[in-house]
Phi, psi and omega in degrees: 000323179296318179295322179298314179296317181299312182287332176295319178295318179298315180297318180299313180291329176296314178297318180297324180285320184281339186305314180301323180289318177296321178295319179297315178299319180292323182293334181286342183243005180256165177299150183301324182293339183266356186292333182291345182279170180267349182288159181242001178258110183283153176286332176211153185246133179212143178257022182298327180296318179293321178299320179296319179298312181294333182280327187270330183226151178281068188289331178294317178295318179296323176298316179295322176299312180297319180296317180294311182297312182296321180292316180295316179295317180299314178297315180298317180297316180299317181292306188287318181289330175292324176296316179294315179300320178295317181294323180286334183268322191235356178254133179263115178210157183292134178087010182298316179296322179293319178298317179296322178295321177294321178296318176297323180296324181297340178289341180275349182274127175292146185295341180296336181293323183265000185296309182293313176303321178295319179295321178298319178297319178298322178291317180296324179276357182060040181259354177297149184063026176226166178292335181298326178293334180271341186257311190299317182294348186251007186285344176242124184234121184297315181299320179296320178299313181296319181296316178294318179302311181298323180290318181294333176293338180275349180276131182303136179294332179299326179295318179291318179296322178297320178294323179292322179295327178285358176095014180284139173283169181296323178295319180292323176300316182293307189276333183257337182252309186278323181301315178299337178269359187240026184302313178301319180293319179298316180293322178297312177300319179297315180297312182297316181293313180301316180296316183295315180289320180299322185271358183293133182238313189298311183296314175302324178297332182277319190258348181236128179232347178278133185300321183291343181259354185291146174277168184296313177300320179297314182294319179295319179299314178295322179297317183283313185279328186282355175096358179294335179284351176058032177073007180277115183294323180297321178292319178298316180291328177295317177296320178294324179294316178296330178288318186276338188301314180300322180293317179298317180295315182297316180291323180296325181286318189253014186295330181298316180290325179298311181293321180297316181292317181294333181279339185246353186291338183255022183288334183223132182254000000 
């Protein structure tokens, strides 16, 4: 009886959680007049809303822009933050504790504080209206540094010392010895970074104004708010579905590694 009650509660909350997503998917293929209802089974199915989205905005180009930017930032964050995390965890140098404290302090600062200085830098470097403006400011991630540091602290020091005795450089130790042991953490950092960059709207709106350079969230936001959707809820929801679908797929594939890393990253401080 206890298991029956427990699983009944889980099923109820699962349905409650999934209902908005199922309703959104259903609304994208149903007639506009039926969207106001609570049901998720349409009387007829049509992909006209998706056709309208592809016809009115260059969503395919924006998808490729977002994919390129998110992939480049994710790769850069994994490489650079793992190097910083390794140095803070396993290299002995003066001021290591102070540097880590400063890194932790930056997490308390709202991003609005650095927004204007970052934009001024982009203008000085002549990076506005380029991919560099979308990539460079995100290559260092404080949370990723902490996650890598905590994970590297759980790896036995004897393994690192053995690699040094064999003549491995610090870079080779990191990329050839520690990276294969850090797959869950790497995937977790990758998922979090990819999701954050993919969903970013404010910064692209500031530094990118050419339609061909816009990211998918930026283009969808302008499409919905700017009136191109002509007030049609089905078209707006279709654009939102196309925006959310890659993230849902990526998380569904890698969620096992994500949960494993988050469960073990804090075992050693």
